[in-house]
Phi, psi and omega in degrees: 000327186297333182262009184291138178230148176195171182269131169260133188235154175099146185299312184294312182297316181292320179300313179296322177298316180294323181287320188266315186223061182298337180293343180278347185276120178265321178217145178231117182249135178232146180283117189287334184258018181258123180266099185212121181300322180294326178291324175298325178292325175295317178300316181295319179295319178297319179296320179297326180275354181077024180267133176282145180238155174250122178265113186225170177280169182298320180301321182291321176300312185288333175296320179295332180270006176095014182271153175279160178304149180285149180228123180066027178081001181243143180294141179273351176234098184281004178264003178295144176294151179285110188267342179056023176088011179212135174222148180229126173282122190241140172271120182294134178221125182285118181252016181295137180263172181241183183300323181299320177297317181300317180298316179295320179298312182296325179290335184269347185291142177252019179215169178296127182297144170234110184241150175242127179246125180247112185266103177060050171272104189262347180276118181299331177293319177293319179298315179299318179294322178294322177296319179297317178294319180299319178297315181297328182272355179078029180294138183283327178198151173249126185250132178225156172285148180297323181262150177057045175218146178298133179283160174285102180230188184292328176298315178300316182295323179295311182294324181291341174054048177102339183289333180296336177276350185247324184273136177282117175259120184246123177257126184244151183288318183229105186294320180298318179295322178295319178298320177297320179294323177295319178298322178295337176274001179087018180265127180278137182255117178247123179254136177273123181216129184300330183270359181297143181276338179273130179284147174308322187279357175261351186274151174265107185250022187274340183270194176301125194219137168237119180263124182254127177242133178264177180291156183297321183283311188253346185074202179288148173291161185302312182294323177297314179300318182293338179270359178279139175285324180220150172246136184235151174233152175267120179301132181242122184263340185261195181283335180288133186266348182207166180244156169306143186300325180289325177292314179299322178299317179297317179300313183291315182297318184282342168291320175296318178299316179301313181293319184287340178273355178084011180289148180286000000 
């Protein structure tokens, strides 16, 4: 894993990579014929960091991403990621934190903690989407078990679109023990469960909070569920009985954000 390389694409994702981990960038390619102020800002940031850039045409960018030559002005591979005129060849580096980091972080906070706990989320696309949502919601850290969880890899970083460089991902050896330690710090543990009788919108989410989300298939594990102070459900009005875990995470987190911001 340490030697893995891949392309990070898109203005936002590449910008965050340059700001947070410029040492990971091996090559930076920009579309020379694209008139975009945001792309100019990427060029300026690269120059400030002393990084050399390659100015190439759109076809050359898409060739690097595995696309076939364009025909009639239209891409022949419509599954290519949206690059927005910039791609960066990145050296993968694991930035996952440990329990000691989490303890120091919690001690340093000057506000009520907002934590996201992901219990056995093994799909890297779901993890990346959850990290992106966590960043948008101002989550202080995302906690996962070391085993049976998607690792922080390039797929996660791509889907997170820059959030993987900003959000603290903490991998813990024993999730149940970590939840108990959080409770001892006065942090309330709320678990999302489809069968819970209490609605998300009836809960008080304004205090120190850790929101626990389980896997899509099995939900939270038994021990994880038993360590929750409250179980919450998202009211469902349609025929679908459940949501994708990243979507459910967004619904729950932003209800907490709404309450903590004092919105009616």
